[in-house]
C-alpha positions in Angstrom: 61.2 -35.9 -54.3 60.9 -35.2 -58.0 60.8 -38.5 -59.9 63.6 -37.5 -62.2 64.6 -41.1 -62.9 61.1 -42.4 -63.5 61.2 -45.2 -66.0 65.0 -45.7 -65.7 66.8 -48.8 -64.5 70.1 -48.5 -62.6 72.7 -51.0 -61.5 74.8 -50.2 -58.5 77.8 -52.4 -57.6 78.7 -52.5 -53.9 75.1 -51.4 -53.4 74.3 -53.2 -50.1 76.0 -50.7 -47.8 77.8 -47.4 -47.5 77.9 -45.1 -50.5 76.4 -47.7 -52.8 73.4 -48.1 -50.5 73.0 -44.4 -50.3 73.0 -44.0 -54.1 70.5 -46.9 -54.5 68.2 -45.2 -52.0 68.5 -41.8 -53.8 67.8 -43.4 -57.2 64.8 -45.4 -56.0 63.4 -42.3 -54.4 63.8 -40.5 -57.7 61.7 -43.2 -59.4 64.3 -45.6 -60.8 64.2 -49.4 -60.5 67.5 -50.2 -58.9 69.5 -53.5 -59.0 72.1 -53.7 -56.3 74.9 -56.2 -56.1 77.7 -57.2 -53.7 79.3 -60.5 -52.7 76.9 -61.2 -49.8 73.4 -62.3 -50.9 72.3 -61.9 -47.2 73.5 -58.3 -47.1 71.9 -57.5 -50.5 68.6 -59.0 -49.4 68.5 -57.0 -46.2 69.3 -53.7 -48.0 66.7 -54.4 -50.7 64.1 -55.1 -48.0 65.0 -52.0 -46.1 64.9 -49.7 -49.1 61.6 -51.2 -50.3 59.8 -51.3 -53.6 62.0 -50.4 -56.5 65.2 -52.0 -55.2 66.2 -55.5 -56.3 69.3 -57.6 -55.8 71.5 -60.1 -57.5 74.6 -61.1 -55.5 78.0 -61.5 -57.2 81.8 -61.0 -57.0 82.5 -57.8 -58.8 85.9 -59.1 -60.0 84.6 -62.4 -61.4 83.7 -62.3 -65.1 80.9 -64.9 -64.9 79.3 -63.1 -61.9 79.4 -59.7 -63.7 77.7 -61.3 -66.7 75.1 -62.9 -64.5 74.2 -59.7 -62.7 74.0 -57.6 -65.8 71.9 -60.4 -67.4 69.6 -60.6 -64.4 69.1 -56.8 -64.6 68.1 -56.9 -68.2 65.9 -60.0 -67.8 64.1 -58.9 -64.6 63.9 -55.1 -65.2 64.0 -54.9 -68.9 66.7 -52.3 -69.5 69.9 -50.8 -68.1 70.1 -47.0 -68.3 72.5 -46.2 -65.5 75.6 -48.1 -64.2 77.3 -47.0 -61.0 80.7 -48.6 -60.5 81.0 -48.2 -56.8 82.4 -51.4 -55.3 86.1 -51.1 -54.2 88.6 -52.8 -52.0 91.7 -51.7 -50.0 93.6 -54.7 -48.7 96.9 -52.9 -48.1 97.9 -49.9 -46.2 101.5 -48.7 -46.2 104.3 -47.4 -48.5 103.6 -48.3 -52.1 107.1 -49.4 -52.6 106.6 -52.3 -50.1 103.3 -53.7 -51.4 103.2 -57.4 -52.1 102.1 -58.3 -55.6 99.0 -60.3 -54.6 97.5 -57.4 -52.8 98.6 -55.0 -55.6 96.9 -57.1 -58.2 93.7 -57.6 -56.1 93.4 -53.8 -55.7 93.8 -53.3 -59.4 91.4 -56.0 -60.2 88.5 -54.7 -58.1 89.1 -51.0 -58.3 90.1 -50.6 -62.0 89.6 -53.8 -64.1 86.1 -54.5 -62.7 84.7 -51.1 -63.6 86.0 -51.6 -67.1 84.4 -55.1 -67.3 81.0 -53.9 -66.0 81.1 -51.0 -68.3 81.9 -53.2 -71.3 78.9 -55.5 -70.4 76.5 -52.6 -70.0 77.7 -51.0 -73.3 77.5 -54.2 -75.3 74.2 -55.5 -73.9 72.2 -52.3 -73.8 73.8 -48.9 -73.9 75.5 -49.1 -77.3 72.0 -49.2 -78.9 69.9 -47.3 -76.3 72.3 -44.9 -74.6 72.9 -44.4 -70.9 74.9 -42.9 -68.1 77.9 -44.3 -66.2 79.1 -43.0 -62.8 82.4 -44.2 -61.4 83.1 -43.7 -57.7 86.7 -42.7 -57.4 88.4 -40.9 -54.5 90.0 -37.5 -53.8 93.0 -39.7 -53.1 93.3 -40.2 -56.9 94.2 -36.5 -57.1 97.0 -36.4 -54.6 99.4 -38.6 -52.6 99.2 -40.4 -49.3 101.7 -42.1 -47.0 99.5 -45.1 -46.3 96.9 -45.4 -49.1 99.1 -45.0 -52.1 98.1 -48.3 -53.7 94.4 -47.6 -53.3 94.8 -44.0 -54.6 96.8 -45.2 -57.7 93.8 -47.3 -58.7 91.4 -44.4 -58.1 93.6 -42.1 -60.1 93.6 -44.6 -63.0 89.8 -44.8 -62.7 89.6 -41.1 -63.3 91.6 -41.4 -66.5 89.5 -44.5 -67.5 86.4 -42.2 -67.0 87.8 -39.6 -69.4 88.9 -42.2 -71.9 85.5 -44.0 -72.0 83.7 -40.7 -72.1 85.6 -39.8 -75.3 84.9 -43.3 -76.8 81.3 -43.8 -75.9 79.8 -40.4 -76.6 77.4 -39.3 -77.8 75.4 -42.4 -76.8 76.7 -42.7 -73.2 77.9 -40.1 -70.7 80.7 -41.3 -68.4 81.6 -39.2 -65.3 83.2 -39.8 -61.9 82.8 -38.6 -58.3 85.9 -38.2 -56.1 84.8 -38.1 -52.4 87.0 -37.1 -49.5 86.6 -38.8 -46.2 83.0 -40.1 -45.9 81.6 -41.6 -42.7 81.1 -45.2 -43.8 82.1 -48.5 -42.4 84.6 -48.9 -45.3 86.5 -45.9 -44.1 85.9 -46.4 -40.3 89.5 -46.8 -39.5 90.2 -43.3 -40.8 87.5 -41.5 -38.8 86.7 -43.4 -35.6 88.2 -42.6 -32.2 88.4 -38.9 -32.9 90.5 -39.2 -36.0 87.7 -37.9 -38.1 87.5 -34.7 -36.0 91.1 -34.0 -36.7 90.6 -34.4 -40.4 87.4 -32.3 -40.4 89.3 -29.4 -38.8 91.5 -29.3 -41.9 88.5 -28.9 -44.2 87.1 -25.4 -44.9 83.6 -26.8 -44.3 84.7 -28.3 -41.0 82.9 -31.6 -41.3 83.4 -35.0 -42.8 81.3 -36.1 -45.7 78.0 -38.1 -45.4 76.7 -40.8 -47.7 74.0 -38.4 -48.9 76.5 -35.9 -50.1 77.8 -38.5 -52.6 74.3 -39.8 -53.4 73.1 -36.4 -54.5 76.0 -35.9 -56.8 75.4 -39.4 -58.3 71.8 -38.5 -58.8 72.8 -35.3 -60.7 75.2 -37.2 -63.0 72.6 -39.9 -63.7 69.8 -37.5 -64.6 70.0 -36.6 -68.3 67.8 -33.5 -67.8 70.2 -32.1 -65.3 73.6 -33.2 -66.6 72.9 -34.0 -70.2 75.9 -32.0 -71.4 78.3 -33.3 -68.9 80.7 -36.1 -69.7 84.3 -37.0 -68.9 84.2 -34.9 -65.7 84.9 -35.5 -62.1 83.0 -34.0 -59.2 85.2 -33.6 -56.2 83.2 -33.8 -52.9 85.6 -33.2 -50.1 84.5 -30.3 -47.9 87.1 -28.2 -49.6 89.9 -30.5 -48.4 92.0 -30.1 -51.6 92.0 -26.3 -51.1 92.3 -26.1 -47.4 95.4 -24.5 -45.9 98.1 -26.8 -44.5 98.2 -26.2 -40.7 101.8 -25.9 -39.5 102.5 -26.2 -35.8 
């Protein structure tokens, strides 16, 4: 693989598994030094060991201010810079009609999926990118572009993240590019309930490309958005990766 991120340092939240792990692997293969973070130090350590040289870890709770400050600080202290931030970590503690959500789970979803990306971006901006520049990639969801009978609360936060992406792109340019990725259904443990036991096959049949997404599909898009040589004139945009789900025909009968 071309070492398109050689000399760069990236920080990936939720980087110990799923989409975050795939992004960390792609960035490391492209030459970056990558710091991954998640709540579980054991999971982070196992992933860093599996991905090998170039991948480091500092565990922390994404929604806790002191943890975010510590992880960003560790990245700068140990790796010397912070060129790329991937806001990937997310939660989905509630499934059901939005009108019925209890406030604690509403607030937790907002905290992790929207407030935390703002917090981590603020830290990256203030401690490195304001002076040196950089690229930020927010992992949203195709659900942020539509409605859903069960995942409305999650999708509302992901829709807000898309607007936060546009807002910060306008504010932080030209020093920092801010973009988002909106995946459809990706075969990860996080989304397992949506695709296991044949449910994924049903969804895939509604997609023009007739398959669910894989982690590598998102990782390659993140690599494009992180690489100044490839996407240096791209900011405030969202790449939808959904197998054509948004444009697929509704099957009736």
